[in-house]
RODO-2510 file (C-alpha; in nm, 4 decimals, decimal comma):
residues 395
     n   res          X          Y          Z
     1     m     0,0000     0,0000     0,0000
     2     i     0,1379     0,3395    -0,0948
     3     a     0,1813     0,6111     0,1646
     4     y    -0,0547     0,9039     0,1211
     5     h    -0,0865     1,1569     0,4002
     6     r    -0,3677     1,4019     0,4617
     7     t    -0,1549     1,6433     0,6600
     8     a    -0,3712     1,9521     0,6124
     9     l    -0,6874     1,7751     0,7324
    10     a    -0,5043     1,6346     1,0348
    11     q    -0,3741     1,9784     1,1290
    12     q    -0,7213     2,1296     1,1034
    13     l    -0,8583     1,8629     1,3369
    14     v    -0,5758     1,9202     1,5864
    15     q    -0,6670     2,2874     1,5978
    16     a    -1,0323     2,1974     1,6521
    17     l    -0,9503     1,9468     1,9280
    18     q    -0,7422     2,2096     2,1062
    19     g    -1,0391     2,4484     2,0986
    20     k    -0,8538     2,6954     1,8782
    21     t    -1,1196     2,7214     1,6079
    22     l    -1,3890     2,9848     1,6348
    23     l    -1,6774     2,7458     1,5720
    24     g    -1,7279     2,3775     1,6413
    25     d    -1,7422     2,1493     1,9426
    26     a    -1,4507     1,9130     1,8762
    27     h    -1,2804     2,0118     2,2027
    28     n    -1,5690     1,8359     2,3788
    29     g    -1,5263     1,5266     2,1639
    30     l    -1,4682     1,4592     1,7952
    31     f    -1,6895     1,1872     1,6484
    32     l    -1,5924     1,0727     1,2995
    33     a    -1,7890     0,8345     1,0783
    34     a    -1,6560     0,6690     0,7635
    35     p    -1,7394     0,3399     0,5864
    36     r    -1,5137     0,0416     0,6406
    37     r    -1,1913     0,0167     0,4435
    38     t    -1,2026     0,3791     0,3242
    39     g    -0,8829     0,4790     0,5072
    40     k    -1,0274     0,5869     0,8424
    41     s    -0,7903     0,3906     1,0678
    42     t    -0,4941     0,4738     0,8435
    43     f    -0,5743     0,8427     0,8798
    44     l    -0,6164     0,8223     1,2579
    45     q    -0,2880     0,6374     1,3107
    46     g    -0,0796     0,7755     1,0255
    47     d    -0,1912     1,1393     1,0169
    48     l    -0,3949     1,2540     1,3168
    49     a    -0,1911     1,0816     1,5903
    50     p     0,1459     1,2122     1,4595
    51     a    -0,0018     1,5625     1,4191
    52     l    -0,1215     1,5555     1,7804
    53     q     0,2176     1,4301     1,9001
    54     k     0,3859     1,7102     1,7073
    55     a     0,1579     1,9517     1,8941
    56     d     0,2961     1,8113     2,2233
    57     v    -0,0054     1,5944     2,3028
    58     e     0,0155     1,2501     2,4627
    59     v    -0,1715     1,0125     2,2290
    60     v    -0,3406     0,6890     2,3304
    61     y    -0,4899     0,4820     2,0471
    62     v    -0,7159     0,1800     2,0865
    63     d    -0,9052    -0,0171     1,8224
    64     l    -1,2095    -0,1876     1,9732
    65     w    -1,2183    -0,4315     1,6801
    66     a    -0,8574    -0,5370     1,7294
    67     d    -0,9826    -0,8283     1,9389
    68     t    -1,3608    -0,8655     1,9370
    69     r    -1,3352    -1,1446     2,1934
    70     r    -1,2171    -0,8946     2,4541
    71     d    -1,4580    -0,6677     2,6381
    72     p    -1,4343    -0,3177     2,4838
    73     g    -1,4319    -0,1571     2,8279
    74     a    -1,1258    -0,3621     2,9222
    75     l    -0,9505    -0,2671     2,5962
    76     i    -1,0003     0,1041     2,6662
    77     a    -0,8800     0,0750     3,0240
    78     e    -0,5807    -0,1361     2,9222
    79     a    -0,4665     0,1144     2,6583
    80     i    -0,4758     0,3981     2,9116
    81     a    -0,3022     0,1845     3,1719
    82     q    -0,0207     0,0903     2,9330
    83     a     0,0381     0,4545     2,8446
    84     l     0,0479     0,5438     3,2126
    85     q     0,2824     0,2595     3,2963
    86     g     0,5150     0,3832     3,0246
    87     h     0,5475     0,7146     3,2065
    88     l     0,5645     0,5740     3,5574
    89     g     0,8300     0,3278     3,4446
    90     l     1,0904     0,2680     3,7101
    91     v     0,8813     0,4283     3,9846
    92     a     0,5948     0,1823     3,9387
    93     r     0,8194    -0,1218     3,8971
    94     t     1,0182    -0,0334     4,2076
    95     a     0,6988     0,0218     4,4036
    96     r     0,5678    -0,3201     4,3010
    97     k     0,8864    -0,4945     4,4062
    98     a     0,8779    -0,3149     4,7387
    99     g     0,5172    -0,4167     4,7941
   100     v     0,3917    -0,0580     4,7784
   101     k     0,0364    -0,0423     4,6472
   102     s     0,0266     0,3218     4,5426
   103     v     0,2610     0,5822     4,4038
   104     k     0,2309     0,9580     4,3868
   105     v     0,2162     1,1089     4,0388
   106     a     0,3745     1,4493     3,9883
   107     g     0,3666     1,4934     4,3624
   108     a    -0,0078     1,5380     4,3555
   109     l    -0,2138     1,2260     4,2982
   110     d    -0,1882     0,8819     4,4588
   111     i    -0,2829     0,5939     4,2309
   112     d    -0,3303     0,2315     4,3251
   113     i    -0,0968     0,0343     4,0982
   114     s    -0,2999    -0,2823     4,1364
   115     q    -0,6098    -0,1053     4,0090
   116     i    -0,4661     0,0442     3,6896
   117     g    -0,6743    -0,0889     3,4031
   118     q    -0,9629    -0,2057     3,6202
   119     v    -1,2919    -0,0942     3,4704
   120     d    -1,4884     0,1395     3,6907
   121     g    -1,5586     0,5064     3,6441
   122     l    -1,3377     0,6363     3,9237
   123     t    -1,0337     0,4288     3,8282
   124     l    -1,0558     0,5272     3,4619
   125     v    -1,0901     0,8969     3,5449
   126     d    -0,7978     0,8813     3,7863
   127     a    -0,5865     0,6928     3,5314
   128     l    -0,6431     0,9639     3,2708
   129     r    -0,5720     1,2403     3,5204
   130     s    -0,2593     1,0535     3,6287
   131     l    -0,1460     1,0155     3,2671
   132     h    -0,1924     1,3880     3,2124
   133     l     0,0128     1,4700     3,5215
   134     a     0,2833     1,2115     3,4507
   135     a     0,3225     1,3178     3,0861
   136     g     0,3066     1,6869     3,1719
   137     r     0,0967     1,7601     2,8651
   138     p    -0,2591     1,7197     2,7303
   139     v    -0,3856     1,3710     2,6504
   140     a    -0,5706     1,2628     2,3354
   141     l    -0,7579     0,9332     2,3511
   142     i    -0,8392     0,7971     2,0042
   143     i    -1,0944     0,5147     2,0068
   144     d    -1,1415     0,3449     1,6712
   145     e    -1,4735     0,1664     1,6119
   146     a    -1,6076     0,3332     1,9267
   147     q    -1,9628     0,2106     1,8686
   148     h    -1,8424    -0,1358     1,9712
   149     a    -1,8180    -0,0065     2,3292
   150     l    -2,1967    -0,0140     2,3440
   151     t    -2,2020    -0,3931     2,3107
   152     s    -2,1062    -0,4467     2,6761
   153     e    -2,1998    -0,2998     3,0103
   154     a    -1,8331    -0,2378     3,0896
   155     g    -1,7963    -0,0545     2,7592
   156     e    -2,0897     0,1721     2,8418
   157     v    -1,9415     0,2383     3,1865
   158     a    -1,6101     0,3286     3,0233
   159     m    -1,7821     0,5768     2,7903
   160     t    -1,9582     0,7418     3,0845
   161     a    -1,6264     0,7576     3,2694
   162     l    -1,4594     0,9248     2,9711
   163     k    -1,7301     1,1888     2,9636
   164     s    -1,6734     1,2464     3,3350
   165     a    -1,2962     1,2693     3,2841
   166     r    -1,3460     1,5233     3,0057
   167     d    -1,5694     1,7380     3,2259
   168     q    -1,3254     1,7226     3,5175
   169     m    -1,0010     1,7751     3,3292
   170     n    -1,1012     2,0435     3,0789
   171     q    -1,1447     2,4074     3,1696
   172     p    -1,2517     2,7145     2,9719
   173     g    -0,9603     2,7994     2,7454
   174     r    -0,7625     2,4862     2,8376
   175     v    -0,8190     2,1391     2,6939
   176     n    -0,6330     1,8682     2,8865
   177     l    -0,8283     1,5685     2,7522
   178     m    -0,9164     1,5332     2,3853
   179     l    -1,1495     1,2530     2,2830
   180     v    -1,1619     1,1217     1,9261
   181     m    -1,4109     0,8459     1,8506
   182     s    -1,4534     0,6935     1,5093
   183     g    -1,7011     0,4463     1,3671
   184     s    -1,7659     0,2657     1,0418
   185     d    -2,1415     0,2937     1,0935
   186     r    -2,2866     0,6391     1,1487
   187     d    -2,6163     0,5061     1,2857
   188     k    -2,4408     0,3058     1,5562
   189     l    -2,2044     0,5913     1,6435
   190     l    -2,5091     0,8156     1,6847
   191     r    -2,6123     0,6068     1,9835
   192     l    -2,3289     0,7684     2,1771
   193     v    -2,4691     1,1175     2,1254
   194     v    -2,8318     1,1186     2,0164
   195     s    -3,0449     1,0419     2,3235
   196     a    -3,0625     1,2172     2,6597
   197     g    -2,9186     0,9033     2,8220
   198     a    -2,6240     0,8807     2,5804
   199     p    -2,2837     0,9517     2,7406
   200     f    -2,2002     1,2303     2,4941
   201     y    -2,5495     1,3668     2,4390
   202     g    -2,5457     1,6823     2,2306
   203     s    -2,2235     1,6159     2,0402
   204     q    -2,2316     1,5995     1,6614
   205     i    -2,1226     1,3204     1,4270
   206     q    -1,8889     1,4407     1,1541
   207     t    -1,8238     1,2521     0,8311
   208     l    -1,4561     1,1918     0,7605
   209     p    -1,4070     1,3104     0,4015
   210     p    -1,3232     1,0238     0,1651
   211     l    -0,9978     1,0234    -0,0257
   212     d    -1,0460     1,2638    -0,3151
   213     t    -0,8914     1,3950    -0,6360
   214     d    -0,5633     1,4731    -0,4605
   215     f    -0,5239     1,1020    -0,3804
   216     i    -0,6006     1,0101    -0,7414
   217     a    -0,3497     1,2695    -0,8653
   218     h    -0,0894     1,1233    -0,6286
   219     v    -0,1499     0,7723    -0,7617
   220     a    -0,1459     0,8899    -1,1232
   221     t     0,1858     1,0683    -1,0675
   222     l     0,3393     0,7495    -0,9247
   223     v     0,2191     0,5465    -1,2241
   224     e     0,3583     0,8016    -1,4690
   225     a     0,6948     0,8008    -1,2905
   226     q     0,7229     0,4211    -1,3046
   227     r     0,5596     0,3691    -1,6447
   228     p     0,6521     0,6540    -1,8827
   229     d     0,4802     0,4628    -2,1625
   230     l     0,1449     0,5339    -1,9917
   231     v     0,1845     0,9127    -1,9769
   232     p    -0,0565     1,0817    -1,9443
   233     v    -0,2686     0,8735    -1,7064
   234     d    -0,6408     0,9397    -1,7412
   235     r    -0,7175     1,0831    -1,3974
   236     a    -1,0909     1,1036    -1,4620
   237     a    -1,1015     0,7313    -1,5434
   238     l    -0,9099     0,6530    -1,2233
   239     q    -1,1512     0,8658    -1,0218
   240     e    -1,4469     0,6820    -1,1747
   241     a    -1,2933     0,3455    -1,0880
   242     f    -1,2081     0,4590    -0,7333
   243     t    -1,5681     0,5709    -0,6801
   244     a    -1,6956     0,2356    -0,8102
   245     f    -1,4673     0,0654    -0,5572
   246     g    -1,6528     0,2577    -0,2858
   247     h    -1,3535     0,4872    -0,2204
   248     r    -1,1714     0,1873    -0,0716
   249     p    -0,8006     0,2353    -0,1399
   250     q    -0,7015    -0,1242    -0,0592
   251     f    -0,9252    -0,2720    -0,3296
   252     f    -0,8421     0,0073    -0,5736
   253     m    -0,4659    -0,0342    -0,5385
   254     a    -0,4871    -0,4136    -0,5499
   255     a    -0,6785    -0,3955    -0,8782
   256     m    -0,4360    -0,1414    -1,0178
   257     g    -0,1422    -0,3630    -0,9270
   258     a    -0,3111    -0,6542    -1,1001
   259     v    -0,3800    -0,4744    -1,4284
   260     l    -0,0334    -0,3140    -1,4362
   261     s     0,1476    -0,6368    -1,3536
   262     p     0,3701    -0,7700    -1,6330
   263     l     0,2108    -1,1076    -1,5585
   264     s    -0,1405    -0,9849    -1,6371
   265     g    -0,0998    -1,0189    -2,0117
   266     h    -0,2847    -0,6894    -2,0532
   267     k    -0,1733    -0,4668    -2,3387
   268     g    -0,2587    -0,1076    -2,4187
   269     r    -0,4188     0,1421    -2,1833
   270     f    -0,4802     0,0093    -1,8325
   271     e    -0,7622     0,2472    -1,7328
   272     p    -1,0465     0,0521    -1,9046
   273     a    -0,9279    -0,2705    -1,7385
   274     l    -0,9224    -0,0937    -1,4002
   275     q    -1,2759     0,0357    -1,4523
   276     q    -1,3909    -0,3133    -1,5458
   277     a    -1,2253    -0,4529    -1,2322
   278     a    -1,4160    -0,1947    -1,0260
   279     q    -1,7454    -0,2963    -1,1830
   280     d    -1,6630    -0,6632    -1,1246
   281     q    -1,5855    -0,5934    -0,7582
   282     q    -1,9097    -0,4029    -0,7165
   283     s    -2,1052    -0,6873    -0,8750
   284     q    -1,9222    -0,9377    -0,6571
   285     d    -2,0036    -0,7433    -0,3392
   286     e    -2,3706    -0,7181    -0,4340
   287     a    -2,3849    -1,0842    -0,5314
   288     q    -2,2351    -1,1820    -0,1951
   289     m    -2,4942    -0,9787    -0,0042
   290     e    -2,7731    -1,1259    -0,2135
   291     s    -2,6384    -1,4745    -0,1525
   292     d    -2,6176    -1,4065     0,2227
   293     f    -2,9757    -1,2815     0,2255
   294     l    -3,1160    -1,5664     0,0158
   295     g    -2,9324    -1,8183     0,2321
   296     l    -3,1379    -1,7162     0,5346
   297     k    -3,4533    -1,8844     0,6555
   298     p    -3,7715    -1,6968     0,5514
   299     i    -3,8316    -1,5732     0,9053
   300     e    -3,4723    -1,4447     0,9252
   301     q    -3,5166    -1,2704     0,5906
   302     v    -3,8216    -1,0745     0,7024
   303     v    -3,6642    -0,9797     1,0370
   304     l    -3,3526    -0,8522     0,8585
   305     w    -3,5721    -0,6811     0,5973
   306     r    -3,7589    -0,4960     0,8715
   307     m    -3,4299    -0,3929     1,0335
   308     l    -3,2860    -0,2599     0,7074
   309     d    -3,6073    -0,0735     0,6346
   310     q    -3,6443     0,0866     0,9771
   311     g    -3,2824     0,1679     1,0591
   312     s    -3,2527     0,3312     1,4020
   313     r    -3,6332     0,3098     1,4409
   314     f    -3,6214    -0,0704     1,4398
   315     r    -3,8203    -0,2300     1,7212
   316     p    -3,8170    -0,6058     1,6635
   317     y    -4,1130    -0,7043     1,8816
   318     d    -4,3642    -0,4205     1,8641
   319     a    -4,7087    -0,4671     1,7098
   320     e    -4,6103    -0,3096     1,3775
   321     a    -4,3061    -0,5350     1,3416
   322     l    -4,5074    -0,8475     1,4208
   323     r    -4,7701    -0,7400     1,1668
   324     f    -4,4932    -0,6842     0,9078
   325     y    -4,3557    -1,0348     0,9671
   326     r    -4,7046    -1,1857     0,9365
   327     d    -4,7835    -0,9961     0,6161
   328     k    -4,4601    -1,0986     0,4464
   329     l    -4,4658    -1,4611     0,5592
   330     g    -4,8379    -1,5195     0,5306
   331     s    -4,8628    -1,6487     0,8863
   332     p    -4,8019    -1,4994     1,2319
   333     i    -4,4791    -1,5476     1,4253
   334     s    -4,4253    -1,5073     1,7974
   335     v    -4,1910    -1,2716     1,9821
   336     q    -3,9851    -1,5759     2,0791
   337     q    -3,9463    -1,6775     1,7144
   338     a    -3,8382    -1,3261     1,6169
   339     q    -3,5910    -1,3210     1,9049
   340     k    -3,4466    -1,6573     1,8011
   341     s    -3,4062    -1,5298     1,4444
   342     l    -3,2201    -1,2202     1,5633
   343     e    -2,9825    -1,4311     1,7682
   344     s    -2,9244    -1,6571     1,4687
   345     l    -2,8393    -1,3517     1,2565
   346     r    -2,5953    -1,2378     1,5243
   347     q    -2,4234    -1,5755     1,5455
   348     r    -2,3540    -1,6071     1,1733
   349     t    -1,9983    -1,5717     1,0423
   350     p    -1,9700    -1,2933     0,9534
   351     a    -2,2497    -1,1615     1,1746
   352     l    -2,5351    -0,9836     0,9996
   353     v    -2,6778    -0,8168     1,3115
   354     w    -2,5240    -0,6010     1,5858
   355     k    -2,6669    -0,5751     1,9369
   356     s    -2,5934    -0,3165     2,2039
   357     a    -2,5812    -0,3885     2,5765
   358     r    -2,9222    -0,2170     2,5996
   359     g    -3,0818    -0,4589     2,3578
   360     e    -3,0780    -0,2313     2,0511
   361     y    -3,0311    -0,4021     1,7140
   362     a    -2,8819    -0,2820     1,3863
   363     g    -2,7252    -0,4261     1,0738
   364     e    -2,3629    -0,5248     1,1372
   365     d    -2,2352    -0,3883     0,8052
   366     a    -2,3595    -0,0502     0,6819
   367     a    -2,2844    -0,1641     0,3254
   368     m    -2,5815    -0,4007     0,3417
   369     h    -2,8093    -0,1120     0,4303
   370     r    -2,6816     0,0853     0,1303
   371     w    -2,7367    -0,2221    -0,0899
   372     f    -3,0936    -0,2494     0,0401
   373     e    -3,1659     0,1191    -0,0288
   374     v    -3,0326     0,1007    -0,3846
   375     r    -3,2368    -0,2094    -0,4664
   376     r    -3,5512    -0,0718    -0,3097
   377     e    -3,5245     0,2556    -0,5008
   378     a    -3,4723     0,0546    -0,8205
   379     g    -3,7828    -0,1537    -0,7470
   380     a    -3,5677    -0,4672    -0,7180
   381     w    -3,6392    -0,5585    -0,3569
   382     p    -3,6559    -0,8255    -0,2282
   383     p    -3,3972    -1,0324    -0,4186
   384     g    -3,5514    -1,2618    -0,6773
   385     s    -3,5546    -1,6012    -0,5100
   386     a    -3,6926    -1,4570    -0,1886
   387     q    -4,0159    -1,3714    -0,3687
   388     g    -4,0908    -1,7378    -0,3972
   389     n    -4,0336    -1,7927    -0,0271
   390     l    -4,2312    -1,5039     0,1152
   391     a    -4,5829    -1,3745     0,0803
   392     m    -4,5041    -1,0425    -0,0821
   393     g    -4,7517    -0,7774     0,0283
   394     e    -4,6742    -0,4046     0,0183
   395     e    -4,6359    -0,2191     0,3442
***
């Protein structure tokens, strides 16, 4: 994968996180949404984190999807604890060997070494305050795939603790704790901010801009430098292919490498072959989603259909949902049957349904929702074979 840095965007976000921009609320928390595989994590780790470090900010990064078997609350606490241990260093190790349970940070705050990384609000707040004091500079906590925190009670507790830490550590004109939370599904990320009971109620979700024409120009320049016989590269054709790939640089660059490879046997201009590869990938993605949907039991199909249709309004067991299931299947189903279907959808590999600790459900992959919307607008929903399995009445 080629290196492409969005330095200007990163610097703008650093300014916003520090509260140095006239408008905006990023200093209270920056929430960024971007589809999977569009460069979000690469930007956070390769551009934003270094820009924050250059601005003399202590950066802690944690990806809640790095190990989905671990509780997200524990992952957050562990990342903070590791950063703190790095600063305490010899002091903490010496204290452990001597049997001392607590050490004083910056001469001001006692922390219990044995409790670092334990998940409860007080410990997490104290750990962040301790990290700030030990580092002697502001702290930025970057949580990638933050919506995953809502899948466990400990994760929800951690989010509430982070909000508390922000309120305690930040003062007018001085930001000591910067919170950056990203998500690949805007609807799920909204659950952190949208309701009165949400830990960051009132904050706004921002969309991370996709890689744009500057990225395409960068790629085209690299191709022209390595393959003078292809000068000039058709930048418009590359942009069209990149868009068809869903602005996913990994797939785009892999396809480009394939068509430019001397082993490909391709002769002449490479841009048409790249565009065809993009169309093939798009068709393959859609075919996979259709296959996944058609492979479900009829009851699972209608439950997933209702979820895709309702989005954040989805209530799996209310009267309207049960009526929807009955109308589509031609016979009533019970709450227990709907519940069993949802659990089956969650247990699939890969999972088709996401569930929060509060019992809220949503599609696991936002791409399936986009696929549903496109097909519905085109009058091509449900997929063909499903029509033979379901009683197809209009809502």
